[in-house]
Backbone as CSV, one residue per row, in Angstrom:
resi,resn,N_x,N_y,N_z,CA_x,CA_y,CA_z,C_x,C_y,C_z
1,UNK,-14.279,15.551,9.054,-14.533,14.300,9.758,-15.986,14.206,10.193
2,UNK,-16.541,15.318,10.650,-17.940,15.340,11.099,-18.872,14.889,9.974
3,UNK,-18.626,15.393,8.772,-19.513,15.056,7.655,-19.288,13.632,7.155
4,UNK,-18.063,13.140,7.246,-17.832,11.736,6.921,-18.621,10.837,7.862
5,UNK,-18.622,11.200,9.149,-19.351,10.391,10.125,-20.857,10.461,9.885
6,UNK,-21.355,11.635,9.483,-22.770,11.748,9.140,-23.101,10.877,7.935
7,UNK,-22.188,10.857,6.951,-22.393,10.005,5.777,-22.386,8.539,6.181
8,UNK,-21.511,8.182,7.095,-21.444,6.795,7.579,-22.752,6.416,8.257
9,UNK,-23.245,7.313,9.098,-24.504,7.039,9.798,-25.670,6.934,8.830
10,UNK,-25.607,7.711,7.744,-26.709,7.730,6.784,-26.874,6.415,6.039
11,UNK,-25.812,5.628,5.976,-25.923,4.366,5.246,-25.551,3.176,6.131
12,UNK,-25.767,3.319,7.433,-25.403,2.253,8.372,-26.566,1.350,8.744
13,UNK,-27.704,1.551,8.115,-28.850,0.692,8.411,-28.539,-0.725,7.969
14,UNK,-29.224,-1.735,8.528,-28.927,-3.135,8.191,-28.929,-3.418,6.700
15,UNK,-29.863,-2.805,5.957,-29.934,-3.091,4.526,-28.768,-2.478,3.761
16,UNK,-28.075,-1.513,4.385,-26.944,-0.879,3.714,-25.604,-1.263,4.342
17,UNK,-25.623,-2.241,5.257,-24.416,-2.565,6.015,-23.295,-3.087,5.123
18,UNK,-23.647,-3.834,4.078,-22.630,-4.345,3.165,-22.915,-3.803,1.773
19,UNK,-22.518,-2.561,1.556,-22.695,-1.916,0.255,-21.412,-1.210,-0.125
20,UNK,-21.290,-0.932,-1.407,-20.105,-0.243,-1.890,-19.994,1.143,-1.280
21,UNK,-21.141,1.837,-1.150,-21.118,3.175,-0.575,-20.591,3.158,0.852
22,UNK,-21.069,2.200,1.629,-20.613,2.108,3.027,-19.111,1.830,3.086
23,UNK,-18.625,0.930,2.244,-17.196,0.630,2.215,-16.390,1.855,1.810
24,UNK,-16.890,2.602,0.828,-16.206,3.811,0.388,-16.088,4.828,1.519
25,UNK,-17.159,4.988,2.281,-17.156,5.960,3.377,-16.158,5.542,4.459
26,UNK,-16.164,4.270,4.810,-15.207,3.770,5.801,-13.773,3.979,5.312
27,UNK,-13.575,3.774,4.016,-12.268,3.985,3.410,-11.833,5.441,3.562
28,UNK,-12.753,6.360,3.290,-12.433,7.782,3.399,-12.202,8.193,4.852
29,UNK,-12.957,7.603,5.780,-12.725,7.866,7.206,-11.319,7.415,7.602
30,UNK,-10.905,6.272,7.093,-9.558,5.772,7.386,-8.499,6.752,6.895
31,UNK,-8.674,7.241,5.676,-7.717,8.193,5.114,-7.701,9.488,5.918
32,UNK,-8.893,9.949,6.327,-8.985,11.191,7.092,-8.255,11.071,8.423
33,UNK,-8.498,9.995,9.150,-7.810,9.803,10.429,-6.295,9.680,10.219
34,UNK,-5.895,9.010,9.150,-4.473,8.814,8.893,-3.790,10.113,8.483
35,UNK,-4.372,10.830,7.525,-3.707,11.989,6.942,-3.920,13.272,7.732
36,UNK,-5.145,13.472,8.239,-5.460,14.738,8.892,-5.150,14.715,10.380
37,UNK,-5.422,13.579,11.029,-5.261,13.497,12.483,-4.041,12.678,12.907
38,UNK,-3.367,12.070,11.943,-2.187,11.258,12.250,-2.497,10.191,13.304
39,UNK,-3.716,9.665,13.243,-4.180,8.643,14.187,-4.249,7.315,13.436
40,UNK,-3.095,6.641,13.355,-3.018,5.428,12.552,-3.853,4.285,13.141
41,UNK,-3.931,4.221,14.454,-4.673,3.119,15.075,-6.143,3.161,14.686
42,UNK,-6.757,4.345,14.797,-8.156,4.488,14.403,-8.311,4.326,12.895
43,UNK,-7.367,4.879,12.145,-7.418,4.782,10.688,-7.426,3.326,10.240
44,UNK,-6.596,2.506,10.862,-6.503,1.109,10.440,-7.756,0.313,10.816
45,UNK,-8.440,0.712,11.884,-9.702,0.055,12.244,-10.748,0.307,11.155
46,UNK,-10.821,1.553,10.700,-11.745,1.860,9.603,-11.306,1.166,8.312
47,UNK,-10.000,1.115,8.087,-9.487,0.462,6.880,-9.852,-1.020,6.866
48,UNK,-9.712,-1.680,8.002,-10.052,-3.102,8.079,-11.543,-3.322,7.857
49,UNK,-12.375,-2.413,8.394,-13.822,-2.523,8.187,-14.180,-2.337,6.721
50,UNK,-13.527,-1.366,6.071,-13.770,-1.143,4.642,-13.330,-2.351,3.830
51,UNK,-12.179,-2.898,4.171,-11.655,-4.058,3.459,-12.600,-5.247,3.593
52,UNK,-13.144,-5.446,4.770,-14.064,-6.557,5.010,-15.281,-6.469,4.090
53,UNK,-15.801,-5.247,3.919,-16.975,-5.064,3.054,-16.588,-5.210,1.585
54,UNK,-15.485,-4.557,1.183,-15.046,-4.641,-0.213,-14.912,-6.087,-0.668
55,UNK,-14.344,-6.926,0.186,-14.079,-8.304,-0.216,-15.321,-9.182,-0.176
56,UNK,-16.428,-8.662,0.342,-17.688,-9.406,0.350,-18.591,-9.020,-0.819
57,UNK,-18.219,-7.972,-1.515,-19.011,-7.516,-2.651,-18.760,-8.405,-3.861
58,UNK,-19.717,-8.470,-4.790,-19.483,-9.218,-6.037,-18.234,-8.692,-6.726
59,UNK,-17.523,-9.582,-7.397,-16.232,-9.213,-7.974,-16.319,-8.032,-8.928
60,UNK,-17.464,-7.882,-9.613,-17.578,-6.775,-10.562,-17.737,-5.430,-9.849
61,UNK,-17.960,-5.455,-8.526,-18.078,-4.216,-7.769,-16.817,-3.880,-6.997
62,UNK,-15.784,-4.710,-7.103,-14.547,-4.449,-6.377,-13.969,-3.093,-6.786
63,UNK,-13.496,-2.373,-5.825,-12.694,-1.194,-6.105,-11.239,-1.629,-5.903
64,UNK,-10.644,-2.135,-6.974,-9.329,-2.749,-6.851,-8.281,-1.803,-6.272
65,UNK,-8.271,-0.563,-6.734,-7.247,0.354,-6.243,-7.453,0.665,-4.772
66,UNK,-8.714,0.802,-4.348,-8.988,1.041,-2.930,-8.512,-0.133,-2.090
67,UNK,-8.778,-1.347,-2.555,-8.357,-2.544,-1.829,-6.831,-2.595,-1.748
68,UNK,-6.165,-2.331,-2.854,-4.705,-2.341,-2.864,-4.157,-1.288,-1.902
69,UNK,-4.748,-0.097,-1.913,-4.308,0.968,-1.008,-4.462,0.549,0.453
70,UNK,-5.601,-0.073,0.772,-5.852,-0.504,2.142,-4.852,-1.570,2.554
71,UNK,-4.656,-2.569,1.711,-3.730,-3.650,2.037,-2.311,-3.119,2.215
72,UNK,-1.927,-2.169,1.380,-0.609,-1.550,1.509,-0.491,-0.811,2.836
73,UNK,-1.518,-0.024,3.171,-1.494,0.748,4.413,-1.456,-0.164,5.638
74,UNK,-2.250,-1.243,5.617,-2.262,-2.182,6.736,-0.926,-2.912,6.862
75,UNK,-0.363,-3.305,5.724,0.946,-3.941,5.762,2.010,-3.011,6.321
76,UNK,2.011,-1.758,5.854,2.985,-0.777,6.331,2.812,-0.508,7.824
77,UNK,1.550,-0.416,8.250,1.267,-0.133,9.663,1.788,-1.252,10.563
78,UNK,1.483,-2.484,10.194,1.883,-3.603,11.050,3.385,-3.882,10.988
79,UNK,4.030,-3.547,9.879,5.478,-3.765,9.799,6.255,-2.631,10.461
80,UNK,5.832,-1.387,10.227,6.594,-0.235,10.714,6.211,0.198,12.123
81,UNK,4.915,0.193,12.424,4.453,0.694,13.719,4.339,-0.411,14.763
82,UNK,3.753,-1.524,14.392,3.521,-2.613,15.349,4.645,-3.642,15.386
83,UNK,5.469,-3.644,14.349,6.533,-4.647,14.207,5.972,-6.066,14.286
84,UNK,4.740,-6.215,13.797,4.108,-7.531,13.698,4.321,-8.003,12.267
85,UNK,5.488,-8.558,12.003,5.891,-8.850,10.633,5.071,-9.978,10.009
86,UNK,4.643,-10.942,10.826,3.829,-12.030,10.282,2.484,-11.507,9.772
87,UNK,1.876,-10.594,10.529,0.600,-10.015,10.102,0.801,-9.132,8.878
88,UNK,1.887,-8.380,8.872,2.192,-7.523,7.724,2.354,-8.360,6.464
89,UNK,3.045,-9.485,6.581,3.255,-10.368,5.431,1.926,-10.830,4.851
90,UNK,0.966,-11.155,5.715,-0.351,-11.596,5.240,-1.013,-10.520,4.382
91,UNK,-0.924,-9.262,4.828,-1.529,-8.170,4.057,-0.776,-7.933,2.753
92,UNK,0.539,-7.991,2.791,1.313,-7.791,1.558,1.061,-8.921,0.566
93,UNK,0.862,-10.148,1.059,0.558,-11.264,0.150,-0.783,-11.048,-0.542
94,UNK,-1.768,-10.560,0.208,-3.069,-10.253,-0.400,-2.940,-9.104,-1.390
95,UNK,-2.099,-8.130,-1.042,-1.862,-7.002,-1.935,-1.261,-7.477,-3.251
96,UNK,-0.309,-8.397,-3.172,0.301,-8.940,-4.384,-0.737,-9.663,-5.229
97,UNK,-1.638,-10.385,-4.570,-2.678,-11.119,-5.287,-3.601,-10.177,-6.055
98,UNK,-3.991,-9.071,-5.417,-4.912,-8.134,-6.063,-4.235,-7.280,-7.130
99,UNK,-2.936,-7.043,-7.000,-2.260,-6.144,-7.940,-1.547,-6.879,-9.071
100,UNK,-1.513,-8.204,-9.007,-0.732,-8.996,-9.967,-1.045,-8.644,-11.419
101,UNK,-2.322,-8.506,-11.757,-2.719,-8.353,-13.153,-2.943,-6.911,-13.584
102,UNK,-2.939,-5.973,-12.635,-3.292,-4.614,-13.053,-2.410,-3.503,-12.494
103,UNK,-1.421,-3.831,-11.666,-0.564,-2.764,-11.126,0.798,-3.358,-10.772
104,UNK,1.692,-3.413,-11.742,2.986,-4.064,-11.539,3.810,-3.366,-10.474
105,UNK,3.701,-2.041,-10.370,4.471,-1.319,-9.367,4.057,-1.720,-7.952
106,UNK,2.748,-1.852,-7.736,2.261,-2.263,-6.422,2.600,-3.733,-6.154
107,UNK,2.586,-4.530,-7.206,2.958,-5.946,-7.090,4.406,-6.066,-6.620
108,UNK,5.291,-5.290,-7.232,6.697,-5.271,-6.834,6.841,-4.740,-5.414
109,UNK,6.079,-3.693,-5.099,6.120,-3.106,-3.749,5.756,-4.149,-2.697
110,UNK,4.726,-4.943,-2.981,4.272,-5.950,-2.023,5.360,-6.994,-1.775
111,UNK,5.944,-7.535,-2.852,6.972,-8.555,-2.686,8.227,-7.982,-2.024
112,UNK,8.558,-6.736,-2.355,9.717,-6.103,-1.729,9.513,-5.988,-0.223
113,UNK,8.315,-5.610,0.176,8.051,-5.436,1.604,7.937,-6.770,2.336
114,UNK,7.489,-7.808,1.638,7.535,-9.138,2.253,9.002,-9.497,2.512
115,UNK,9.859,-9.210,1.547,11.292,-9.430,1.750,11.818,-8.647,2.937
116,UNK,11.395,-7.382,3.055,11.821,-6.554,4.186,11.406,-7.174,5.517
117,UNK,10.174,-7.696,5.559,9.674,-8.313,6.789,10.522,-9.525,7.169
118,UNK,10.865,-10.325,6.186,11.689,-11.503,6.486,13.097,-11.097,6.923
119,UNK,13.610,-10.011,6.372,14.904,-9.516,6.845,14.805,-9.115,8.309
120,UNK,13.726,-8.457,8.675,13.532,-8.052,10.066,13.376,-9.263,10.982
121,UNK,12.818,-10.340,10.441,12.645,-11.571,11.201,13.934,-12.393,11.268
122,UNK,14.959,-11.945,10.554,16.236,-12.638,10.561,16.322,-13.801,9.600
123,UNK,15.362,-13.887,8.666,15.346,-14.969,7.682,15.826,-14.417,6.337
124,UNK,17.139,-14.333,6.191,17.717,-13.718,4.996,17.409,-14.509,3.736
125,UNK,17.452,-15.828,3.814,17.185,-16.660,2.624,15.774,-16.421,2.099
126,UNK,14.809,-16.341,3.000,13.424,-16.092,2.593,13.291,-14.676,2.024
127,UNK,13.984,-13.736,2.617,13.958,-12.361,2.108,14.482,-12.316,0.679
128,UNK,15.587,-12.996,0.427,16.158,-13.024,-0.921,15.168,-13.642,-1.906
129,UNK,14.463,-14.672,-1.470,13.467,-15.320,-2.331,12.421,-14.316,-2.808
130,UNK,11.938,-13.482,-1.896,10.902,-12.506,-2.271,11.494,-11.320,-3.026
131,UNK,12.692,-10.886,-2.662,13.340,-9.823,-3.429,13.544,-10.262,-4.880
132,UNK,13.902,-11.530,-5.079,14.094,-12.036,-6.437,12.775,-12.071,-7.201
133,UNK,11.691,-12.402,-6.520,10.379,-12.378,-7.182,10.039,-10.965,-7.618
134,UNK,10.332,-9.986,-6.766,10.092,-8.588,-7.127,10.995,-8.186,-8.290
135,UNK,12.244,-8.566,-8.205,13.229,-8.227,-9.245,12.845,-8.797,-10.602
136,UNK,12.358,-10.024,-10.611,12.026,-10.700,-11.872,10.642,-10.338,-12.415
137,UNK,9.899,-9.536,-11.671,8.526,-9.217,-12.092,8.471,-8.194,-13.207
138,UNK,9.476,-7.333,-13.280,9.421,-6.276,-14.293,10.817,-5.768,-14.582
139,UNK,11.203,-5.795,-15.851,12.514,-5.265,-16.234,12.389,-4.247,-17.362
140,UNK,11.214,-3.668,-17.483,10.971,-2.788,-18.632,11.063,-1.315,-18.285
141,UNK,11.058,-0.970,-16.994,11.079,0.444,-16.625,12.508,0.923,-16.451
142,UNK,12.697,2.219,-16.528,14.028,2.802,-16.414,14.481,2.809,-14.965
143,UNK,15.129,1.755,-14.548,15.627,1.708,-13.183,14.549,1.486,-12.154
144,UNK,13.398,0.984,-12.592,12.290,0.804,-11.670,12.586,-0.160,-10.547
145,UNK,13.533,-1.066,-10.764,13.874,-2.065,-9.757,15.109,-1.689,-8.946
146,UNK,15.549,-0.456,-9.041,16.783,-0.058,-8.363,16.712,-0.332,-6.863
147,UNK,15.592,-0.029,-6.250,15.432,-0.258,-4.812,15.544,-1.746,-4.482
148,UNK,14.901,-2.580,-5.312,14.946,-4.023,-5.094,16.364,-4.545,-5.291
149,UNK,17.055,-4.034,-6.307,18.419,-4.483,-6.593,19.342,-4.175,-5.422
150,UNK,19.197,-2.982,-4.847,20.027,-2.620,-3.692,19.731,-3.533,-2.502
151,UNK,18.463,-3.844,-2.302,18.090,-4.737,-1.200,18.652,-6.145,-1.422
152,UNK,18.652,-6.591,-2.678,19.259,-7.886,-2.988,20.750,-7.879,-2.674
153,UNK,21.414,-6.803,-3.046,22.848,-6.699,-2.764,23.107,-6.768,-1.264
154,UNK,22.321,-6.014,-0.497,22.495,-5.998,0.956,22.171,-7.354,1.577
155,UNK,21.118,-8.001,1.064,20.713,-9.300,1.612,21.769,-10.365,1.333
156,UNK,22.282,-10.379,0.114,23.336,-11.351,-0.208,24.591,-11.085,0.626
157,UNK,24.902,-9.818,0.827,26.046,-9.463,1.673,25.822,-9.986,3.092
158,UNK,24.610,-9.810,3.579,24.262,-10.282,4.917,24.368,-11.801,5.017
159,UNK,24.064,-12.472,3.890,24.117,-13.940,3.864,25.529,-14.462,3.630
160,UNK,26.469,-13.561,3.398,27.852,-13.973,3.179,28.172,-14.352,1.746
161,UNK,27.229,-14.083,0.828,27.449,-14.391,-0.585,27.948,-13.116,-1.273
162,UNK,29.233,-12.862,-1.138,29.794,-11.593,-1.603,29.790,-11.472,-3.122
163,UNK,29.893,-12.602,-3.807,29.886,-12.573,-5.274,28.555,-12.061,-5.802
164,UNK,27.443,-12.609,-5.293,26.115,-12.152,-5.714,25.866,-10.720,-5.259
165,UNK,26.339,-10.397,-4.073,26.169,-9.031,-3.560,26.841,-8.034,-4.488
166,UNK,28.036,-8.349,-4.911,28.785,-7.455,-5.798,28.104,-7.331,-7.154
167,UNK,27.548,-8.445,-7.649,26.860,-8.419,-8.941,25.690,-7.438,-8.920
168,UNK,24.863,-7.539,-7.876,23.694,-6.663,-7.806,24.086,-5.228,-7.459
169,UNK,25.162,-5.053,-6.702,25.593,-3.688,-6.394,26.091,-2.982,-7.654
170,UNK,26.787,-3.727,-8.523,27.235,-3.146,-9.791,26.037,-2.776,-10.668
171,UNK,25.037,-3.635,-10.679,23.845,-3.341,-11.473,23.131,-2.102,-10.935
172,UNK,23.051,-2.009,-9.618,22.432,-0.841,-8.988,23.186,0.437,-9.360
173,UNK,24.506,0.410,-9.251,25.313,1.593,-9.571,25.151,1.988,-11.034
174,UNK,25.058,0.983,-11.907,24.863,1.269,-13.330,23.554,2.027,-13.558
175,UNK,22.496,1.558,-12.898,21.192,2.206,-13.049,21.252,3.641,-12.553
176,UNK,21.832,3.841,-11.377,21.899,5.187,-10.798,22.710,6.124,-11.685
177,UNK,23.781,5.625,-12.246,24.664,6.467,-13.054,24.138,6.714,-14.461
178,UNK,23.429,5.734,-15.041,23.077,5.826,-16.464,21.586,5.932,-16.752
179,UNK,20.767,5.565,-15.811,19.328,5.624,-16.046,18.661,6.277,-14.844
180,UNK,18.978,7.551,-14.640,18.485,8.259,-13.463,16.974,8.165,-13.387
181,UNK,16.494,7.782,-12.210,15.053,7.648,-12.010,14.397,9.019,-11.945
182,UNK,13.239,9.112,-12.538,12.467,10.355,-12.484,11.015,9.987,-12.259
183,UNK,10.532,10.142,-11.029,9.164,9.780,-10.696,8.243,11.008,-10.625
184,UNK,8.744,12.175,-11.103,7.939,13.389,-10.980,6.616,13.289,-11.715
185,UNK,6.599,12.507,-12.801,5.372,12.412,-13.586,4.482,11.272,-13.190
186,UNK,4.823,10.581,-12.104,4.020,9.424,-11.700,2.626,9.845,-11.293
187,UNK,1.671,9.039,-11.703,0.294,9.320,-11.343,0.013,8.827,-9.929
188,UNK,-0.613,9.674,-9.123,-0.994,9.292,-7.770,-2.455,8.877,-7.803
189,UNK,-2.753,7.643,-7.344,-4.151,7.207,-7.350,-5.004,8.163,-6.539
190,UNK,-6.144,8.537,-7.068,-7.054,9.413,-6.345,-8.306,8.650,-5.966
191,UNK,-9.083,9.267,-5.099,-10.281,8.590,-4.610,-11.311,8.452,-5.712
192,UNK,-12.075,7.368,-5.663,-13.188,7.175,-6.585,-14.475,7.740,-5.992
193,UNK,-14.367,8.346,-4.813,-15.537,8.660,-4.012,-16.322,9.861,-4.511
194,UNK,-17.624,9.729,-4.571,-18.561,10.838,-4.588,-19.838,10.276,-3.988
195,UNK,-19.914,10.170,-2.679,-21.038,9.520,-2.023,-21.699,10.507,-1.081
196,UNK,-22.928,10.878,-1.413,-23.760,11.769,-0.608,-23.164,13.183,-0.552
197,UNK,-24.006,14.144,-0.281,-23.541,15.519,-0.158,-22.583,15.674,1.021
198,UNK,-22.777,14.881,2.059,-21.889,14.947,3.207,-20.436,14.719,2.789
199,UNK,-20.240,13.765,1.910,-18.888,13.443,1.480,-18.264,14.607,0.728
200,UNK,-19.061,15.230,-0.153,-18.551,16.366,-0.921,-18.144,17.501,0.001
201,UNK,-18.971,17.755,1.020,-18.663,18.823,1.971,-17.374,18.523,2.705
202,UNK,-17.218,17.269,3.137,-16.026,16.890,3.898,-14.755,17.062,3.082
203,UNK,-14.777,16.594,1.852,-13.585,16.643,1.006,-13.250,18.069,0.599
204,UNK,-14.275,18.931,0.454,-14.055,20.300,0.018,-13.670,21.235,1.156
205,UNK,-13.719,20.743,2.392,-13.394,21.583,3.536,-11.985,22.158,3.382
206,UNK,-11.823,23.472,3.645,-10.546,24.136,3.407,-9.425,23.569,4.267
207,UNK,-9.746,23.088,5.475,-8.716,22.530,6.343,-8.318,21.132,5.901
208,UNK,-9.257,20.405,5.317,-9.005,19.023,4.929,-8.282,18.948,3.597
209,UNK,-8.637,19.817,2.655,-8.182,19.689,1.275,-6.669,19.570,1.112
210,UNK,-5.865,20.384,1.829,-4.413,20.264,1.627,-3.851,18.897,2.009
211,UNK,-4.554,18.169,2.880,-4.060,16.870,3.341,-4.771,15.706,2.670
212,UNK,-5.680,16.009,1.757,-6.559,14.957,1.250,-6.370,14.748,-0.239
213,UNK,-5.978,13.558,-0.630,-5.920,13.228,-2.054,-6.498,11.848,-2.315
214,UNK,-7.170,11.281,-1.325,-7.810,9.988,-1.518,-6.909,8.798,-1.296
215,UNK,-5.687,9.025,-0.811,-4.764,7.926,-0.561,-4.169,8.059,0.838
216,UNK,-3.672,6.927,1.352,-3.013,6.938,2.647,-1.633,7.551,2.496
217,UNK,-1.243,8.343,3.489,0.086,8.902,3.479,0.952,8.195,4.507
218,UNK,2.221,8.028,4.170,3.135,7.384,5.113,3.388,8.309,6.266
219,UNK,3.741,7.725,7.407,3.885,8.511,8.623,5.329,8.601,9.104
220,UNK,6.236,7.968,8.340,7.640,7.955,8.781,8.313,9.295,8.585
């Protein structure tokens, strides 16, 4: 953390205030606070600062995966920790926008979580609308939509539509029984960072390394 902060200070001059390097460092600080110190409040402040800079950069300089990771983390934080579902929905909607063309799994994740937020808000019809968008986004993976299908079944059951609930529950059971999910080979997005020697020192630190892979970790 000390070296990340030194790296941040090294590029905090006015001429470097809105640069890719500065955004990357803020992003890494957010991950460090989240993963190493379990300090989500501070982590999200750095994440929001990084997001603000990323979105001001020319489109050809966007770090799409970093932006998606930040939006996912902010959405998860506000839905799970703050229970501010309206704010979480805003972040998940932006996440869906950024992941639409290049990351179908994250796109589905965003719509699924918007559905979850509406369920928490007591708006089952709206939740079903977003679960269906997630469900219809991809049907090519082996049971990739199993989680969404189960949520659809539960939502329809909650809405009193037992026929639709049963339909999706049967589909879910079929997937579980015949197309067992195996995510062991899934690729985990890693950091794009290599900024200044300070950053290298921070990431290589023996205490940090076991907790550091360049992505936000869930806290549940």
